[in-house]
N, C-alpha and C positions, 0 to 999 in steps of 0.2 A: 345733446342727449347721449347717454352712455359714456363710460370712461374706459380708455385704453391705457395700459402701461406695459412697458417691456424693458428688458435689460440684457446686456451681453458684456461679460467681463470676467473678473476673477473671484468676485464675492459670491457668497451663498445667495441664490436668487429669490427663493420663496419669501423670506422676510421683507426683502426690498419690494417685491410685487404686492404683498399684502399692505405694506405701508402706503404705497402709491395708490392702491384701491381705496384705502381709508380716506385719503385726501381728495379722491375723485368721486366719492360716493354721492355727493350732491348732484352729479350728472346722471344718476340712475341707481336705483337701489332695490330692485325686485329680485335680482339673482346675481351671482358672481361666480367666477371661475378662474383658474390659472393652469397653465401647462408649462412644463420645463423639459429641457433636453438632457437626456443621459449622455455623457461622453462615451465614445467607444472605448472598450477595454479588451483585454485578451479574451478571445472567444465570444465577444459580444459586440454587436454593431450598435451604433447610436439609436436611440429610441425616444419616444415622448411619454411622459407621465402627466396625468391630468386629474384635477379635483374640481368639482362644481357643486353648487348648492343654491337652492331657492332661498330667497331672503337677503338679509344684509350681509355685509362683508364679514361680520363677526361669526355668522353661521358657517361661511366658507373656512374661516380661520380654525374653527373647532374641528373641521374635518381633515385638515392637512396633517398627514402622518408626521411623526417626529423625525423619521428618516425619510426626508423628501428633499434630497440635496441635488444641486446642479448649479451651473453658472450662466445659463441662458434660459430665458422664459418670457412669456407674454401672459397678460391677464386682462380681465374685463369685468366691469360692473354694469348691469343692464337696466335700461328703461324699455319696457316691452313695446314692440310694434307688431311683429308677426309672431303669434303664439303667446299664450298666457304664461305668466311666470311659473317656471318649473325647473327641476334639475336638468331635464332633457333639453329644454329651450335655452338654458344658460349657455353663454360662450365660455371658453373656446369650443369650436366644433372640429371634430376629427374625421378623417376618412376611415373606411373600414379597416385598413391596414395600420392605422395609427402612425402614418408617416407624415401627414400634413395637418397642421393646426391653424385655424384662422380666428381672429377677433375682428369685429366689424361694427362701426358706427354708421348710421345712415339707413337708406332703404333701397333695395334692388327692385326697381319697378317691374321688370320682366321676369321676376323669380318664378311665378306660376308657370309661364311658358317653358322656361329652362328646366323646371322640375319635371314637367310632363315628359320632355325629351330624355332626361336622364333616367327616369323610371322606365321608360320604354327600352333603354339600354341595359336594364337590370339593376340599376342603383337602388338600394333600399335606404330610405331616409329615416333618421332617428329623432328628428325634431320637426316642429312646424315653422321653423324660422326661414327667412329668405337667405340668411348667411350660409346655411349649410350647402346651398346650391354652389356658392363660390368655392367652398372647400372641395367638393367633388370635382369641379371643373379643373382646379389646380392639380389635384391628385391624378386626374386622368390625362393631363397634358403630356405629350411626348417630347416636349422641348428638353434640351440638355441641361439648362441652367435654371435655378429657381427664379431668377429675375425674368427669364423668358416665359416660364410656366405662368407666373403671375400676370405678366403683360398680355399674353395670349388670352387668358381667362377674363381679364378686365375688358377686353375688346368685345366680349360676348354679353356683358351686362349693361343694363341701362339703369340710371339712378344715381344716388349719392353714396359715397363711401369714404371712410377713413379706415384703413385696414393694417393689420400686422400679421405676418405669416412666418411660421416655423416649418421646417422640413427636416426630417431625421437624416436624410441623405446629404444635407447641406448644413451641418450642425454648427458651422462657424459664423453664421449670419442670421439676421432677421431682415426680411424685405417688407417695406411699408409703401403705402400709396394713398393719395388724397384726391377726392373729387367732391367738393361741397361739404366736407366734414373735417375738422382740423386735425392735423398731425404735426407734432413738434418733436424734433430730435434734441437730445441733451448730450453735450460734448463733455466727457470726463477724461481723466488721466488713465489711459489704457482700459477704458470702459465706456460704454455708450448706452444711452437711454432713449426710449421713445414714449410719447404720451399724447393724449388728446388735449391736455391742458398743462401749462407750466406748473400748476400747483403740485403735480406729482414729481416734479424734477428739482424744485428749488432747494430742497434740503441736501441735494447731492451735487448740483452744478447750476450755475447761472448763465452758462454759455449755451445758447440754443440756436437752432435753425428751424424756421417755420416753412413747411412745404406749401407750394402754390397748388391750385387745382390743376389736375393733369400731370402732377409730378410724382415721382417715385424715389425711393432711396433704399440703399443697402447699407446696413450698419454692421460692422464687425467690432471686436473689442478695441482695436487700435486704429480704426479708420471708418470713414463713411464716404459715400458718393451719391450724388443726386442726378436724376435724369428724367426725361419725359416718358409718358406711357408709350410714345413712339420710339423710344430708345436713344434719343439725342441727349448728350451730356448737358447738364446745367451747372451754373456756378452758384455756390451757396456760401455766404459769409456769415459766420456766427455773430449773434448780437448778445448783449448782456441784459438779462432780465432785471427790471427796475426794482422788484420787490424781493425781500429776503424771506426765508422760511418762516420766521416768526410772524410775518404778516398773515399767514394762513392758520395760525393757532388761535385757540379760543380766548386766550388772554385773561383767564380768571372768570369769564362770564359763563352762565349756564347754557347758553345757546349762541350760535353765530349771529342769529338775528338780533339778539340783545346787544351783542358786541358791536355790530355794524350800525345799529341805531345810535349807540353811544359815541361812535367815532365821527359823527356828522359835523360837529364843530371843527375838528381838525381837517376833515375831508374838504369842507367848504373853504377853509383857509388855503388849502393846497390848490384848488382850482382857481382861486383869485391871485395867488402869489406870483409876482413878477409880471402880471398882465395889465395892471392899472397904470394909466398915464395921466397924472394929475395936471401936467402942463397944459394939455389940450382937452382935459375932461373926457377922456375916451379910454379905450383899452387896446393893447397890442395882441393880435391874434395872428402871428406870423405863419402858422400852418394853414391858413385859409387858401393861400395862393390866389387871392382875389384882390386886385388893386382897386384904388378908389374909382377909377373910370369904369371898370367892369362892374363894381358894386352899384354905381349910379345907373347902370344900364339894366339892372334887374327889375322886372316889372311885376313879378309874382314869385312867392316862395311856397313850395310844397314840401311838407315834412312827412316822412314815412317811418313807421316803427310798429312794433307789436307789443300788446299788453301794456306793461308799465312804461315802456319807451314811447308807445303811442300817446299815453296820457301826458308824459313829459313834453311830447311834441305839441299837444293841444295847448298847454301853457306857453310853450315857446312861440307858437303862432300868435297867441295873444300879445306876448311881449314885443314881437317884431312889428305887429300892426300898431301897437301903442307908441313905441319909441322910434321906429324907423318909417312908419306910415307906408309900408309896403304890404299889399294884400297878401295874406298868408293863411294857410289852413293845414291841417294834419289829417292823415288817412292811414288806416291799417295797411301795412305793406303786404300782408297776406292776401288782400283783396285787389290791390292796385293793378298788378300786371294782368289780371284775368279779365279786366273790363276794357281791354284795348284802349288805354288812356291816350288822350291827345298830348303829345310831348311838345311843348312850346319852347322855342329857342331862347325866349326872354325870361323863362322861368328857371329859378335856381332850386334844385332839389336837395334835400338834406335827409340822409339816412341815419337813423338812430338805433344803437344797439349796445347794451352793456358789454357783451362778450366780443362784439365785432365779428361774430360768426353766425348770427341768427340767419337761418337759411332763407326764410321768406324775405328778409330785408336784403340779403346778399343777392338773391335772384332778381329783386326789383332793381337794384343798382346795376346789375349786368344788363338787364333789359333797357334801362335808361341810357347806359353808355353805348349800347348797340345803336340806339336811335339818336346819338349825338348830343345828349343832354349834359349839362354841367352838374356834377353831383358832389356834395360835400358830405363828410361823415362826422357824427358826434358819437364817439365810442370811448370805452374805458381801457381797452387792452391795446397797448402799443404793438404795432406789427401785425394786428389781426387782419383777416381777409378783407373786411370792409374798409379798414384804414388803408390797405394797399391798393384797393381797386377804385377808390374815389379820387377826385382831383385835389383834395385838400380837406381840412376840417379842424376840429377841436377835440383834443383829448380832455376827458373830464377829471382824471386823476383822483378817482374815488378810492383807489387801492383795491386789493382783492376783495371780492364779495362772494362768500361761500354759501350762505343761506340761499335756498332756492328762490325765495321771494326777495325782490330788490327794495332796499330802503335808501342807503347812503348814495347809491349810484343814481337813483331817481332824483334825489335832492341835488346832487352835483350836476346832473344833466340839465335840470331846470336853471341852475345858476349859470351853466355854460351858455344856455340860450339867452339869458339876461345879458351876458357879456357880448354875445353876437349881436343882439338887438341894439345894445348901446353903440357898438362899433359901427353898425350900419346906419344907425340914427345920426351919429355925429358926422358921418360922411355926407348925409343928406341934410335934413332940416332940423335936427334936434339942437336946441340951444345949449350954450355953454352952461348956463345956470341949471338946466335940466340934467345935463351930463353930470355936473357936480352933485346934484341931488341923488341921482341913481348910484353914483360911486359911494357917497356917504352911506346910503342904504345897504349896498353890497358889503361894505366893511363892517357894518353892524351885525350882519347875519350870524357869524360864528358865536358871538356872545349871546345873541338872542336865542339861538338854538340851544345853547347850554342852559339858558334860563328855563326854557320849556322842559328840558330833560330833568331839571331839578324838581319838577312837579309830578314825577312819575308815580309816586305813592298815591297821590290824589287820583290820577288817571286809572291806576290799578283798581281802586275802590269802585269807580264808575263802571269799569269794564266788568267787574264781578257782578254788579247789579244787573247788567244787561245780558250776561252770558247765557241765560236760559231762554233767550229769544229764539224762535224758530226762523225768523226773518227780520231784516232791518232795511230801512229806506235811508238813502243819503241824498241830500238836496243842496244846491248852490246855484248862484246866478253868475253868468258871464265868467269872471275870473275864478269864482268858487266852484263852477260846475266840473271842470277837470279834476279839481281836488276831491270832489265827491266821487267821481268815477274811480280814481286811484284808491281812495279809502274803501270803497265798496269792494274793489278787487282784492285788496289786502285781507279784508275780513273773510271773503270767500275762500281765498287760497289757504289760509292757515287755521281757520276755526271751523270751516265747512258749514257755516251759517249762510243761508241764502241771503243775498243782499242785492239791492237794485239802486241805481243812481239816476236821478232825473234833474233837469233844470227846475228850480223852484217855480218858475213861471209856468211850467207844464202841469203842475199838480191838478189844476181844475180841468185839465183836458183828458183826464182818465185816472191817474194814479190815486186820486183822493178816494176812489172806491175801495182801496185796500186799507185805509186808515182805520185803526181800532186800537184799543189799549194794548193788545198783544203785539202790535207792530211798532216798535220804536222808530223814530226819525232822527237822524243826525243832520243838523243844519249848519252849513258853513256861512257865518254871518260876520263879514268884516265891516268895520266902520267906514263905509264908503258911500257913494251917492245912491246906492241901491239898498241902504239899510232899511228904509221904510218899506220897500217892496218885500224884502226878506222877512221883516216882522209881520207883514200882512199874510205871508204864506204860513208862518207859524200860528197866527190867529186861526187860519182855516183848519190847521191840524188840531189845535186845542179844542176848537168847536166840535170836533168829532172824537173827542176823548183820547187823542193820540198822545203818547209820551214823546218828549223832545230832549235831545242832548245837543246843545249849541256849542260850536267852537267859534269864539268871538273875542273881540278886543275889550269888551266890557260885559257885565252881567246882563243877561237877556231875561226880562220879566216873565215871558211866556214859556221859558224853558224849564224843564224839571231839573236839569243840571247844565252848568256852563263851564267849559274848559277855557280858561283865559290864555290868550296868546299876545305877546308884545306886538305893538304896532311898528311897521316899517313903512316904506313908501308903498302906495297902493299897488303899483306894478309888481312889487316883490312880496307882498303879503301872502300870495298862494304858497310860496316856499315854506313859510312858517306855519301856515294853517295845516299843512300836511304832516308835520312832525308829531303832534299829539295823537293823530289818527293812526299812525304807525304803532304807537304804544297802546292805543285802544285795541287794535287787532291782536297785538302780541299778548296782552294780558287776558283778553277774551279767550284766545286759544289756550293759554296756560291754565286758565280756570277750568277749561274743558278737557285738559289732559292730552292735547294734540301733540303730534310730533312736529314741532314748529319748524325746524330746519329742513325737514324732508316731508312735506305734505304729500298725502296720497295722490297717486296718478300724475304727479308733476315732476319735472326735473329742470335743472339749470341749463342755460345755453341750448335753445331749441334749434338743433341743426338738421332736423327733418321737416318735411313739408306737412 
């Protein structure tokens, strides 16, 4: 949540900061601001100049004066936690003397307590934010160095943070720190960058250093150093970012969501590339760090994720049970650690996160590691926190995903689970012939996804017909139910139409009371052994004058509309069933004039609890 970008070097900083904020706006877009350092000159000491604005980055850009020059600065785009969106609550936050500026991602849990103490000492607050507390703590510190001022202040706060700090008396540096919210350094030629996401850096440098929790850094134009919040030096080796700047551009599409939906054939090809082993009808997943003997010792698998990642985990659990015959289930990571779970040494835990920084998932990983569990990660971002803290895992190689709602990463995550299930299955009892069958199905996926995407015009017409609905129902059975959950979430996220998902078998246990002509039902109807059961559910809906949109392998006589999907292996059909429903949500939102890439109240990469 929220985006941070900073720069120190020789170039004019304001345009660089605004460009970085534009690339990070998917992380928060209710207000934005930037602050730059004036270099000391004859008769003038160094100082800070700031501009802030409620609304999108373009509103901030319109307020930046033409003469707003400097070579050091930090900036922020906000997703509100403490205090409504406003100019005053926008970051950066300054102290009364305009000496200290702070931008912050995360939540300071004891902000109220600290605020009361500071107010008792005469501090006047100008915002409702928790971040302003940290600004005053740093400004009031008596330490001699900026690093020590920040370190002393952080010892007083509880919670999560990714911060960047400027101080007019230390104009040659930016100090940053991380605890639970990502901070990445960008290494340039006599210039340095900082950001909460590499998206803000890749147009300038691909050499980055990712801070760990409890780590700080000082960046100067020609140098950087990292150290712990206790003051001990740490060693940091820059790594090369996999993706280039063009990967973050819209590429001729009207929205990032449309671009990312259209990229799925290539994305799925990437997650498969180099991993299939035809000789033994299995796959290579070298990053698992789990040998065959250890894999055979696994008695249960628990998958943890949030939102779309949780839904991918539900499909993944089904794949693992079907192919590897290991009991598996998925659970929201946000609930897991609060129910004091029993951590079984024979259970393998899998943490799922597109960004690899999702706080609820990361906190669950840390709790599991503390209790001695073996944890794997399924993530998209190389070098992310979850990737570093787990014992091994699978990168899904979906490429950068900028739209707040996830599409291609969801699909690639499910494909990654199919690879994992096949790998575990062949170690255990899955036959060679079944291994070959699944491999054949996996290889067919990119072309079949492309085939579905070619029917976009037809799906658009259907979406426009249902766009005036106040609410929609999604149903599916067994493999189809997680698809219904994900489709329901997508529609809610970007169209703001209320939607619910139920197992089709549960209709008669309550939801049938909702059925009427004004409530359309989207039914997931694969040609499998539950086809007759699904058709019986549609009969129940039609008997109550409900409208039905079926997603199926063949025309469904009881449906008002059927979106046809090519058939794959039954285990892999959910991957294909989800694609047209992404387009359904997209074109519904488009028909309603929604801001598709930046839906209200949401942000990408949820790094707060």
